[in-house]
DRENMAR-58394 format. One record per residue (C-alpha): residue in three letters; x, y, z. Coordinates in steps of 0.5 Angstrom, whole numbers, plus 500, padded with zeros to 3 digits. Layout:
BEGIN
<rec marti="ALA" X="X" Y="Y" Z="Z"/>
...
END
This chain:
BEGIN
<rec marti="MET" X="283" Y="618" Z="303"/>
<rec marti="SER" X="290" Y="620" Z="304"/>
<rec marti="LEU" X="296" Y="618" Z="301"/>
<rec marti="THR" X="298" Y="614" Z="306"/>
<rec marti="ASP" X="292" Y="610" Z="307"/>
<rec marti="LEU" X="291" Y="608" Z="299"/>
<rec marti="ARG" X="295" Y="601" Z="298"/>
<rec marti="VAL" X="299" Y="599" Z="291"/>
<rec marti="ARG" X="294" Y="593" Z="291"/>
<rec marti="ASP" X="288" Y="599" Z="291"/>
<rec marti="ILE" X="291" Y="602" Z="284"/>
<rec marti="MET" X="296" Y="596" Z="281"/>
<rec marti="VAL" X="295" Y="593" Z="275"/>
<rec marti="THR" X="294" Y="586" Z="275"/>
<rec marti="LYS" X="296" Y="581" Z="271"/>
<rec marti="PRO" X="301" Y="584" Z="268"/>
<rec marti="LEU" X="304" Y="583" Z="261"/>
<rec marti="VAL" X="311" Y="578" Z="263"/>
<rec marti="PHE" X="316" Y="574" Z="260"/>
<rec marti="LYS" X="319" Y="567" Z="261"/>
<rec marti="PRO" X="327" Y="568" Z="261"/>
<rec marti="GLU" X="327" Y="563" Z="255"/>
<rec marti="ARG" X="323" Y="567" Z="250"/>
<rec marti="ARG" X="326" Y="570" Z="244"/>
<rec marti="LEU" X="328" Y="577" Z="245"/>
<rec marti="LEU" X="326" Y="580" Z="239"/>
<rec marti="ASP" X="319" Y="576" Z="240"/>
<rec marti="ALA" X="319" Y="580" Z="247"/>
<rec marti="VAL" X="321" Y="586" Z="244"/>
<rec marti="ARG" X="316" Y="586" Z="239"/>
<rec marti="VAL" X="310" Y="585" Z="244"/>
<rec marti="LEU" X="313" Y="591" Z="248"/>
<rec marti="VAL" X="313" Y="595" Z="242"/>
<rec marti="ASP" X="306" Y="593" Z="239"/>
<rec marti="GLN" X="303" Y="594" Z="246"/>
<rec marti="ARG" X="307" Y="601" Z="247"/>
<rec marti="LEU" X="309" Y="598" Z="254"/>
<rec marti="PRO" X="316" Y="601" Z="257"/>
<rec marti="GLY" X="318" Y="594" Z="260"/>
<rec marti="ALA" X="316" Y="587" Z="263"/>
<rec marti="PRO" X="318" Y="583" Z="269"/>
<rec marti="VAL" X="321" Y="576" Z="267"/>
<rec marti="ILE" X="318" Y="570" Z="272"/>
<rec marti="ASP" X="319" Y="563" Z="272"/>
<rec marti="ASP" X="314" Y="558" Z="272"/>
<rec marti="HIS" X="313" Y="559" Z="279"/>
<rec marti="GLY" X="311" Y="567" Z="278"/>
<rec marti="THR" X="318" Y="569" Z="282"/>
<rec marti="LEU" X="321" Y="575" Z="279"/>
<rec marti="LEU" X="328" Y="574" Z="276"/>
<rec marti="GLY" X="329" Y="580" Z="273"/>
<rec marti="VAL" X="326" Y="585" Z="268"/>
<rec marti="LEU" X="326" Y="587" Z="261"/>
<rec marti="THR" X="326" Y="595" Z="260"/>
<rec marti="GLU" X="327" Y="600" Z="254"/>
<rec marti="SER" X="334" Y="601" Z="256"/>
<rec marti="GLU" X="335" Y="594" Z="256"/>
<rec marti="PHE" X="332" Y="592" Z="249"/>
<rec marti="LEU" X="334" Y="598" Z="245"/>
<rec marti="GLN" X="341" Y="596" Z="247"/>
<rec marti="ALA" X="340" Y="589" Z="245"/>
<rec marti="VAL" X="336" Y="590" Z="239"/>
<rec marti="VAL" X="341" Y="595" Z="237"/>
<rec marti="VAL" X="347" Y="590" Z="237"/>
<rec marti="ALA" X="343" Y="584" Z="235"/>
<rec marti="GLY" X="341" Y="589" Z="228"/>
<rec marti="TYR" X="348" Y="591" Z="228"/>
<rec marti="HIS" X="351" Y="585" Z="227"/>
<rec marti="GLY" X="346" Y="581" Z="224"/>
<rec marti="GLU" X="344" Y="577" Z="230"/>
<rec marti="SER" X="337" Y="574" Z="233"/>
<rec marti="GLY" X="338" Y="578" Z="240"/>
<rec marti="GLY" X="339" Y="572" Z="244"/>
<rec marti="ARG" X="333" Y="570" Z="249"/>
<rec marti="VAL" X="330" Y="575" Z="255"/>
<rec marti="VAL" X="335" Y="572" Z="260"/>
<rec marti="ASP" X="341" Y="574" Z="257"/>
<rec marti="HIS" X="339" Y="581" Z="257"/>
<rec marti="MET" X="334" Y="582" Z="262"/>
<rec marti="ASN" X="336" Y="587" Z="269"/>
<rec marti="ARG" X="337" Y="582" Z="275"/>
<rec marti="HIS" X="338" Y="588" Z="279"/>
<rec marti="VAL" X="330" Y="590" Z="281"/>
<rec marti="GLN" X="327" Y="595" Z="285"/>
<rec marti="THR" X="320" Y="592" Z="287"/>
<rec marti="VAL" X="314" Y="595" Z="291"/>
<rec marti="ASP" X="311" Y="590" Z="296"/>
<rec marti="VAL" X="303" Y="590" Z="295"/>
<rec marti="GLU" X="302" Y="593" Z="302"/>
<rec marti="ALA" X="306" Y="599" Z="300"/>
<rec marti="SER" X="303" Y="606" Z="301"/>
<rec marti="LEU" X="301" Y="611" Z="295"/>
<rec marti="PHE" X="305" Y="615" Z="299"/>
<rec marti="ASP" X="312" Y="611" Z="299"/>
<rec marti="VAL" X="311" Y="609" Z="292"/>
<rec marti="ALA" X="310" Y="616" Z="290"/>
<rec marti="MET" X="316" Y="618" Z="293"/>
<rec marti="LEU" X="320" Y="612" Z="290"/>
<rec marti="PHE" X="318" Y="615" Z="283"/>
<rec marti="VAL" X="321" Y="622" Z="285"/>
<rec marti="ALA" X="327" Y="619" Z="288"/>
<rec marti="THR" X="328" Y="615" Z="281"/>
<rec marti="SER" X="328" Y="615" Z="274"/>
<rec marti="PHE" X="324" Y="609" Z="273"/>
<rec marti="ARG" X="317" Y="609" Z="270"/>
<rec marti="TRP" X="314" Y="603" Z="273"/>
<rec marti="PHE" X="316" Y="597" Z="279"/>
<rec marti="PRO" X="314" Y="590" Z="279"/>
<rec marti="VAL" X="309" Y="589" Z="285"/>
<rec marti="VAL" X="311" Y="583" Z="289"/>
<rec marti="ASP" X="308" Y="579" Z="294"/>
<rec marti="GLU" X="313" Y="574" Z="298"/>
<rec marti="ASN" X="317" Y="575" Z="292"/>
<rec marti="ARG" X="311" Y="573" Z="287"/>
<rec marti="VAL" X="310" Y="578" Z="281"/>
<rec marti="VAL" X="302" Y="580" Z="283"/>
<rec marti="GLY" X="302" Y="587" Z="278"/>
<rec marti="ILE" X="306" Y="593" Z="277"/>
<rec marti="VAL" X="305" Y="600" Z="278"/>
<rec marti="ALA" X="307" Y="605" Z="273"/>
<rec marti="ARG" X="308" Y="613" Z="275"/>
<rec marti="ARG" X="301" Y="614" Z="271"/>
<rec marti="GLU" X="297" Y="610" Z="276"/>
<rec marti="VAL" X="300" Y="614" Z="282"/>
<rec marti="LEU" X="299" Y="620" Z="278"/>
<rec marti="ARG" X="291" Y="618" Z="277"/>
<rec marti="ALA" X="290" Y="616" Z="284"/>
<rec marti="ILE" X="293" Y="622" Z="287"/>
<rec marti="LEU" X="288" Y="626" Z="282"/>
<rec marti="ASP" X="283" Y="622" Z="284"/>
<rec marti="GLY" X="284" Y="624" Z="290"/>
<rec marti="PHE" X="284" Y="631" Z="290"/>
<rec marti="GLY" X="277" Y="631" Z="285"/>
<rec marti="GLN" X="274" Y="627" Z="291"/>
<rec marti="ARG" X="276" Y="633" Z="296"/>
<rec marti="ARG" X="274" Y="638" Z="291"/>
<rec marti="SER" X="267" Y="635" Z="290"/>
<rec marti="GLY" X="265" Y="637" Z="297"/>
<rec marti="ILE" X="267" Y="644" Z="296"/>
<rec marti="ARG" X="262" Y="649" Z="292"/>
<rec marti="GLY" X="264" Y="656" Z="289"/>
END
């Protein structure tokens, strides 16, 4: 299979960790740190993407909260609302090129603006390496 044959739906993480906007920021950050995740989508009750909470946002918020002795507020107060998403039907090539062109480590995967998964650089790299392995397995040396 080529990079244009595989789709994001074939490699994405389904049922990703998501947050509701009203969740306490420090609770959300604790979950992300404990699970070693770089961020998570923020969704409403219908699964519609509202924003993302990434390492950049939560590091800044936690530093400011710690400095001022505050609780940090809610996720909605710190999430990034300007989100780059990937369609569930996008090709592996297209998402790989997005990763090459940006510094993002992961993208929410959407189907009609509803979050259906996430795709990270690691999944793309694994799929590419798996493809190389399949092509090489037919070669005798």
